[in-house]
C-alpha positions in Angstrom: -22.0 46.4 31.8 -25.7 46.1 32.0 -26.7 45.5 34.7 -23.7 47.0 36.5 -23.3 43.9 38.6 -23.9 40.1 38.2 -27.5 39.2 38.5 -28.7 37.5 41.6 -28.1 33.7 41.3 -25.5 34.0 38.6 -23.4 30.9 38.4 -19.6 30.8 38.7 -18.9 30.9 35.0 -21.1 33.9 34.5 -19.6 35.8 37.4 -16.1 35.1 36.1 -16.9 36.5 32.7 -18.8 39.5 34.1 -15.8 40.4 36.3 -13.4 40.0 33.4 -15.3 42.5 31.3 -16.0 44.9 34.2 -12.3 45.3 34.6 -11.4 45.4 30.9 -9.7 48.4 29.3 -10.1 49.9 25.8 -13.7 48.8 25.5 -15.6 51.9 26.8 -17.9 52.0 23.7 -18.8 48.3 24.1 -22.1 47.3 25.6 -22.2 44.0 27.4 -25.6 42.7 28.3 -25.7 40.1 31.0 -28.3 37.4 31.6 -30.9 38.6 29.1 -34.1 36.6 29.4 -35.4 35.6 26.0 -39.1 35.4 26.5 -39.9 35.4 22.8 -37.8 32.3 22.1 -38.0 30.6 18.7 -37.6 27.0 19.9 -39.0 26.9 23.5 -41.1 28.7 26.1 -38.3 30.9 27.2 -34.5 30.9 27.3 -31.6 33.0 28.4 -28.5 34.6 26.8 -25.7 34.6 29.3 -24.0 37.5 27.5 -24.7 39.6 24.5 -21.7 41.8 23.5 -22.4 44.7 21.2 -19.3 46.3 19.6 -19.3 49.3 17.3 -17.8 48.7 13.8 -17.5 44.9 14.6 -20.8 43.1 15.4 -22.5 41.1 18.0 -21.2 38.1 20.0 -23.7 35.9 21.9 -21.9 34.0 24.7 -22.8 30.8 26.5 -20.9 30.5 29.8 -20.0 27.0 31.1 -17.8 25.7 34.0 -17.6 21.9 33.6 -15.0 19.7 35.2 -14.5 17.9 31.8 -15.6 18.4 28.2 -15.7 15.9 25.4 -17.1 16.2 21.9 -17.5 13.1 19.8 -19.6 12.2 16.8 -21.7 15.4 17.1 -22.4 14.7 20.8 -21.3 16.9 23.7 -20.5 15.7 27.2 -20.0 18.4 29.8 -19.3 16.8 33.2 -20.9 18.1 36.4 -23.2 20.6 35.0 -27.0 20.5 34.6 -28.0 18.8 31.3 -24.5 17.5 30.6 -25.4 16.1 27.2 -27.0 19.3 25.9 -25.1 21.1 23.1 -24.0 24.5 24.2 -24.0 25.6 20.5 -27.6 24.4 20.3 -28.5 26.8 23.1 -26.7 29.6 21.4 -28.3 29.0 18.0 -31.8 29.1 19.6 -31.0 32.4 21.3 -29.5 33.9 18.2 -32.5 32.9 16.1 -34.9 34.4 18.6 -32.9 37.6 18.9 -32.5 38.0 15.2 -36.2 37.4 14.6 -37.3 39.8 17.3 -35.0 42.6 16.2 -36.0 42.2 12.6 -39.6 42.3 13.6 -38.9 45.6 15.4 -37.1 46.8 12.3 -33.9 47.3 14.2 -31.7 45.0 12.3 -30.8 45.6 8.6 -29.8 41.9 8.2 -26.1 42.5 7.5 -24.9 42.9 11.1 -22.4 40.1 12.0 -23.7 37.9 14.8 -21.1 35.5 16.1 -21.3 32.8 18.8 -19.0 31.8 21.6 -19.0 29.1 24.2 -16.7 30.1 27.1 -15.4 27.3 29.3 -14.2 29.3 32.3 -13.0 26.3 34.3 -10.8 24.7 31.6 -7.8 25.5 29.4 -7.6 24.4 25.8 -5.4 21.3 26.5 -8.2 19.9 28.7 -10.7 19.7 25.9 -10.9 16.4 24.0 -12.2 16.9 20.5 -12.6 13.4 19.1 -14.0 14.6 15.7 -12.0 17.7 14.8 -13.3 17.7 11.2 -16.9 18.1 12.4 -18.6 21.0 10.7 -20.9 22.0 13.6 -18.6 24.6 15.0 -15.2 26.2 14.6 -12.6 26.0 17.4 -12.3 29.8 17.4 -15.9 29.7 18.7 -14.5 28.4 22.0 -12.9 30.4 24.7 -11.1 29.1 27.8 -10.1 30.0 31.3 -6.9 31.8 30.2 -9.0 34.1 28.0 -10.5 35.7 31.1 -7.2 37.6 31.5 -7.8 39.3 28.2 -11.5 39.3 27.4 -11.3 42.1 24.8 -8.7 40.2 22.9 -10.7 37.1 23.0 -13.8 38.8 21.5 -11.7 40.5 18.9 -10.3 37.2 17.8 -13.9 35.9 17.3 -14.7 38.9 15.2 -11.6 38.5 13.1 -12.2 34.8 12.4 -15.9 35.3 11.8 -15.2 38.2 9.4 -12.5 36.2 7.6 -14.9 33.3 7.0 -18.3 34.8 6.3 -17.0 37.7 4.2 -16.1 35.1 1.6 -19.3 33.2 1.7 -21.7 33.9 -1.2 -25.2 34.6 -0.2 -24.4 36.0 3.3 -25.0 39.7 3.8 -22.0 40.6 6.1 -21.3 44.2 6.9 -19.5 45.1 10.2 -19.7 48.8 9.3 -23.4 48.7 9.8 -22.7 48.5 13.6 -22.3 52.2 14.2 -22.3 53.4 17.8 -25.9 54.8 17.4 -27.0 51.4 15.9 -25.4 49.5 18.8 -27.4 51.7 21.3 -30.6 51.1 19.3 -30.1 47.4 19.4 -29.4 47.4 23.2 -32.4 49.7 23.8 -34.7 47.3 21.8 -33.4 44.2 23.7 -33.7 45.8 27.1 -36.8 48.0 26.6 -37.4 51.3 28.3 -40.0 50.8 30.9 -39.7 54.3 32.2 -43.3 55.0 31.5 -44.3 52.7 34.4 -41.8 54.2 36.8 -41.5 57.6 38.3 -38.4 59.7 38.2 -37.9 59.0 41.9 -38.1 55.2 41.2 -35.4 55.5 38.6 -33.3 57.6 40.8 -33.5 55.0 43.6 -32.4 52.3 41.1 -29.4 54.4 40.0 -28.4 55.2 43.6 -28.5 51.5 44.4 -26.2 50.7 41.5 -23.8 53.5 42.4 -23.6 52.5 46.0 -23.0 48.9 45.1 -20.0 49.9 42.9 -18.6 52.1 45.7 -18.9 49.3 48.3 -16.8 47.2 46.0 -14.0 49.7 46.5 -13.7 48.7 50.1 -11.5 45.8 48.9 -8.9 48.5 48.3 -8.9 49.3 52.1 -8.4 45.7 52.9 -5.2 45.6 50.8 -3.7 48.6 52.5 -4.9 47.9 56.0 -1.4 47.7 57.5 -0.4 51.1 56.1 -0.8 54.2 58.3 0.0 56.8 55.7 -2.1 56.7 52.5 -2.5 58.9 49.4 -5.4 58.2 47.1 -4.9 59.6 43.6 -7.1 59.5 40.5 -9.4 61.4 38.1 -12.8 62.6 39.1 -15.3 60.0 40.2 -13.0 57.1 41.0 -14.1 56.8 44.6 -11.4 58.8 46.3 -13.7 60.6 48.8 -15.6 57.5 49.5 -12.5 55.6 50.4 -11.2 58.4 52.5 -14.5 58.5 54.4 -14.5 54.7 54.9 -10.9 54.9 56.1 -11.9 57.5 58.6 -14.6 55.3 59.9 -12.2 52.4 60.4 -9.6 54.5 62.1 -12.2 56.2 64.3 -12.8 53.0 66.3 -9.5 53.5 68.1 -8.3 57.0 67.2 -9.5 60.6 67.5 -10.2 61.5 63.9 -10.3 64.7 61.8 -11.6 64.9 58.3 -10.9 68.2 56.5 -11.1 69.8 53.1 -11.0 73.3 51.5 -14.5 73.3 49.9 -17.4 74.3 52.2 -20.0 72.2 50.3 -17.7 69.3 50.1 -17.3 69.5 53.9 -21.1 69.3 54.3 -21.1 66.2 52.1 -18.4 64.6 54.2 -20.3 65.4 57.4 -23.4 63.8 56.0 -21.5 60.6 55.0 -19.8 60.4 58.5 -22.8 61.5 60.6 -23.4 58.0 61.9 -19.8 57.8 63.2 -20.2 60.0 66.2 -17.0 61.8 67.3 -15.4 62.2 63.9 -14.8 65.9 63.2 -15.6 66.8 59.6 -15.2 70.4 58.5 -13.7 72.8 55.9 -10.3 74.1 56.8 -11.4 77.8 56.9 -14.2 77.1 59.4 -11.7 75.0 61.5 -9.2 77.8 61.6 -11.8 80.4 62.5 -12.8 78.2 65.5 -9.2 77.8 66.6 -8.8 81.6 66.8 -12.2 82.2 68.3 -13.8 84.0 65.3 -17.3 83.5 63.9 -16.5 84.7 60.4 -13.9 86.1 58.1 -13.3 89.9 58.0 -15.5 91.6 55.4 -12.4 92.9 53.6 -10.4 89.7 53.8 -8.1 89.1 50.9 -6.2 86.1 49.8 -3.4 86.6 52.3 -5.9 86.3 55.1 -7.0 82.8 54.0 -3.6 81.5 53.2 -1.2 83.3 55.5 -2.7 85.5 58.3 -5.5 83.2 59.5 -3.3 80.1 59.3 -0.5 81.9 61.3 -3.0 82.8 64.0 -4.4 79.3 64.0 -1.0 77.7 64.3 -0.1 80.0 67.2 -3.4 79.0 69.0 -2.7 75.3 68.6 0.9 75.6 69.8 -0.3 77.6 72.8 -2.9 75.0 73.6 -2.1 71.6 72.0 -5.4 70.2 73.4 -7.1 72.0 70.5 -5.7 69.3 68.3 -4.2 66.1 69.4 -5.8 64.1 66.6 -4.6 60.5 66.2 -5.8 60.3 62.6 -6.2 63.0 60.0 -7.8 62.7 56.6 -7.5 65.5 54.0 -9.9 65.4 51.0 -9.3 67.4 47.8 -5.7 67.7 48.9 -4.7 69.5 45.7 -6.6 72.6 46.9 -4.4 72.8 50.0 -1.0 71.5 48.8 0.1 74.9 47.5 -0.5 76.6 50.8 2.4 75.7 53.2 1.0 77.7 56.1 -2.3 75.9 55.9 -0.5 72.5 55.8 1.4 73.6 58.9 -1.9 74.0 60.7 -3.1 70.6 59.7 0.0 68.8 60.8 0.1 70.8 64.1 -3.3 69.4 64.9 -2.0 65.9 65.0 -1.0 64.2 68.3 2.6 65.5 69.0 2.1 68.4 66.6 4.3 67.1 63.7 2.3 64.3 62.0 4.8 61.7 63.2 3.4 58.5 64.7 -0.2 59.2 63.7 -2.5 57.9 60.9 -2.6 60.2 57.8 -4.6 59.9 54.6 -4.9 62.3 51.6 -7.0 62.2 48.4 -6.3 64.4 45.4 -6.4 65.0 41.7 -3.7 67.3 40.3 -5.9 68.3 37.4 -8.5 69.8 39.7 -6.2 72.7 40.9 -8.7 75.3 39.6 -8.5 77.5 42.7 -4.9 78.6 42.0 -3.2 80.1 39.0 -1.5 77.6 36.7 1.9 79.1 37.6 1.3 78.2 41.2 0.3 74.6 40.7 2.2 71.9 42.5 2.4 68.1 42.4 0.1 67.3 45.3 1.5 63.8 45.9 5.1 65.1 45.9 4.1 67.8 48.4 2.5 65.3 50.7 5.5 62.9 50.4 7.9 65.7 51.3 6.2 65.8 54.7 5.4 62.1 55.0 8.3 60.1 53.5 6.7 56.7 53.8 3.4 57.6 52.1 1.7 54.7 50.3 0.4 55.8 46.9 -2.9 54.2 45.7 -3.8 54.9 42.1 -7.5 54.8 41.3 -8.2 54.7 37.5 -11.6 53.0 37.2 -14.5 55.4 36.8 -17.4 54.7 39.3 -19.5 57.8 39.1 -19.9 58.9 35.5 -21.3 56.7 32.8 -18.7 55.6 30.3 -20.4 57.2 27.2 -20.5 60.6 28.9 -16.8 60.4 29.8 -15.8 59.4 26.2 -17.8 62.3 24.8 -16.3 64.8 27.3 -12.8 63.6 26.4 -13.5 64.0 22.7 -14.9 67.5 23.3 -11.7 68.6 25.1 -9.4 66.5 22.8 -7.7 65.0 25.9 -7.9 61.9 28.0 -8.9 62.3 31.7 -6.8 59.3 33.0 -9.4 56.6 33.3 -8.5 53.0 32.4 -12.1 51.7 32.5 -15.6 52.3 33.8 -18.0 50.3 35.9 -21.1 52.5 35.2 -22.6 52.1 31.8 -26.1 52.7 30.3 -27.8 52.8 27.0 -30.4 55.3 28.1 -28.5 57.8 30.3 -25.1 59.1 29.5 -25.3 61.8 26.9 -23.2 64.9 26.3 -24.8 67.5 24.1 -23.5 70.9 23.0 -26.4 73.3 22.4 -25.4 76.2 20.2 -27.3 79.4 20.6 -28.9 80.3 17.3 -28.1 83.8 16.0 -31.8 84.7 15.9 -32.5 83.4 19.4 -31.8 84.4 23.0 -29.5 82.3 25.2 -32.3 81.9 27.8 -34.3 80.0 25.2 -31.4 77.5 24.8 -31.1 77.2 28.5 -34.9 76.6 28.9 -34.8 74.0 26.1 -31.9 72.1 27.8 -33.6 72.2 31.1 -36.9 70.9 29.7 -35.1 67.9 28.1 -33.3 67.1 31.4 -36.5 67.3 33.4 -37.9 64.5 31.4 -35.3 62.2 33.0 -34.3 63.8 36.3 -36.0 65.5 39.2 -35.3 69.2 39.5 -33.1 69.0 42.6 -30.9 66.4 40.8 -30.0 69.0 38.1 -27.3 71.7 38.6 -26.6 74.7 36.4 -22.9 75.7 36.6 -20.9 78.6 35.3 -17.3 79.9 35.4 -18.8 83.0 36.9 -20.4 83.6 40.3 -23.8 85.0 41.2 -23.5 88.4 39.6 -22.2 87.5 36.1 -23.5 83.9 35.4 -26.4 83.4 33.1 -28.6 82.1 35.9 -27.6 84.9 38.2 -28.4 87.6 35.6 -31.7 86.0 34.8 -32.8 86.0 38.5 -31.6 89.6 39.0 -33.5 90.9 36.0 -36.4 93.3 36.7 -38.3 92.5 33.4 -38.5 89.2 31.7 -40.3 87.2 29.0 -42.7 84.3 29.5 -39.9 81.8 29.0 -37.6 83.6 31.3 -40.4 83.5 33.9 -40.6 79.7 33.5 -36.9 79.5 34.1 -37.0 81.8 37.2 -39.8 79.6 38.6 -37.6 76.5 38.4 -34.3 78.0 39.7 -33.6 78.5 43.3 -33.8 82.1 44.2 -30.4 82.0 46.0 -27.4 80.2 44.5 -26.9 77.3 47.0 -23.6 76.8 45.3 -22.8 80.4 45.8 -20.4 82.7 44.3 -16.7 82.3 44.5 -14.5 85.3 44.6 -11.4 85.1 42.4 -9.0 87.7 43.6 -6.7 89.7 41.4 -4.0 87.1 42.2 -6.2 84.3 41.0 -6.8 82.7 44.4 -10.4 81.5 44.8 -11.8 82.0 48.2 -15.1 81.2 49.9 -16.9 83.1 52.7 -17.0 80.7 55.6 -18.6 81.1 58.9 -18.1 78.9 62.0 -21.6 77.5 62.1 -22.7 74.1 63.3 -23.5 71.3 60.9 -27.1 71.2 59.6 -29.5 69.0 61.5 -29.5 65.3 60.6 -31.7 64.8 57.5 -32.1 68.5 56.8 -32.4 68.9 53.0 -30.0 71.3 51.4 -32.1 71.6 48.2 -35.9 72.1 48.3 -37.7 69.7 46.0 -38.8 71.2 42.8 -36.0 73.7 42.4 -32.8 73.5 40.2 -29.6 74.4 41.9 -27.2 76.8 40.3 -23.8 78.4 41.0 -20.1 78.3 40.1 -18.0 75.4 38.9 -15.5 76.4 41.6 -17.9 76.0 44.5 -19.2 72.6 43.2 -15.8 71.0 42.8 -15.6 67.7 44.5 -19.4 67.2 44.3 -21.6 65.7 41.6 -25.2 65.6 40.3 -27.2 63.4 38.0 -27.4 66.1 35.3 -25.4 69.3 34.8 -25.9 72.2 32.5 -22.7 74.3 31.8 -23.4 77.9 30.8 -21.2 80.8 29.9 -18.7 78.3 28.1 -17.7 80.8 25.5 -15.2 83.5 24.7 -16.3 85.7 27.7 -15.9 82.9 30.2 -12.6 81.7 28.7 -11.2 85.3 28.7 -12.1 85.8 32.3 -10.7 82.5 33.5 -7.4 82.8 31.5 -7.1 86.4 32.6 -6.9 85.2 36.2 -4.1 82.8 35.3 -6.3 79.7 35.6 -6.4 76.8 33.2 -9.5 76.9 31.0 -9.4 73.2 30.1 -8.9 72.1 33.8 -12.0 74.2 34.6 -14.0 72.5 31.9 -12.7 69.1 33.0 -14.0 69.8 36.5 -17.4 71.0 35.2 -17.9 68.1 32.8 -17.0 65.5 35.4 -19.6 66.8 37.9 -22.4 65.0 35.8 -23.1 61.4 36.4 -25.6 60.7 33.6 -26.2 63.7 31.4 -24.4 67.0 30.6 -25.4 69.9 28.4 -22.9 72.5 27.4 -24.2 76.0 26.3 -21.3 77.9 24.7 -22.8 81.3 25.1 
């Protein structure tokens, strides 16, 4: 959908059609343009196309949206009751828009002339039986060029019917150049780009970022309707693939519960905890932290032992924390507990015991509980130790309400489709709300045999810097600081001119840090019980690109991501630790919102 929400002042019929396509499935490669102003109109000063639908391998449908109380067609005349200009032919409006669009695109040398362009008048307030066609033999339109209120339930099917009928008729008409195969995906994007224009030259990267953030925040705010539907439920489990709004809903639920309840929000990942703290900062009194820091505070330690192994994080420290809470229940007594990235904790019973002990009463009974998880993101544990996070939660909370989130809100649809093709597997989405013809590319940059991998990294970074600010780009690797491409580059004592350019643009220290993967495959993070950063304190200096491990960045996202070390060495390392290579790539690929570059070095 472009734009990602109905334009300001959109009428009822336009809003209904927009919502129908926004929630449609099996149309991820479609581009639906809404409310396109036709300044270069062929018949009047200016006009407007309510919807232009561009479909690969099919064609173009231009839609006129109407919501009259009554429609009559007689002797070539239209009567649409209770709308502006009730005697104006909706097909006349469509024909003017189509002539203008066809002429403009041909002048721009975008159209070949054989692309099917169909028309559709959509009466969103009426069903077919309410239409009175007094002259059915009229040759001004076909009845398949009309859509009705009932078609809003299946918008993709309605458009497909138009294409089928249009193709059946015009493919047999002599003198009409009609070729649906001309509508390749690339051609569809070229047409959309020509119609919309790219005015980036007049805007800074910061301006474009603010526009994208506004769109993303609007889509997330729409998710609040989910909370209204489950308001009377005290035990919630949000489940869905990456970028479906799980963390946002969990944070919003914590804010609602906080009004009357002492609330704890916790997760495993240190950086994710910082993100949650930032989002909840205005709600004073909510405790948001990572579980390791929380347990350290409970036992009175400032940091983990230097020689701490996996047993310390998953057994010894949790046992000591549990004993501390049982000795002094006042350390907990939370009336509401929200656990994000629950799949990271679900396979550690001792850690779960601590979380439930922190609730009022010490068992989790009679308090509000919410969890958010994605089973496919269990990249911190060997595959053999994976569990079903929802089943684990339900074993402890029998009346848990399951909320399935399947609509992508973070990553543009084209990027997701390309990532799914790259891995030859679906990620579990049933639709996307964020689309774009400019952003949303996945590229795999092979390292030429006669070139150095740093040259490929520099080329990828230069391309991304044309569209994104440096601190909105992240370089991720399966490896930590010592073995990743970025880490080795910064640790080198001699370097070329191009390597110097890269070093100047990468942060000296990996903000995303290294993650230690023990010999048992358990990924652990070094946490210290430090206070949250001051309000508004930037975590990434402007002008520097962040870098680090995929493990540390799980749960977070960036406008653009470069994945390095995605080759045999990385795969051997990850699989050697018993981890799932494809799950790791899934997590890495879904960190990007608009662009992702994969370097299989």
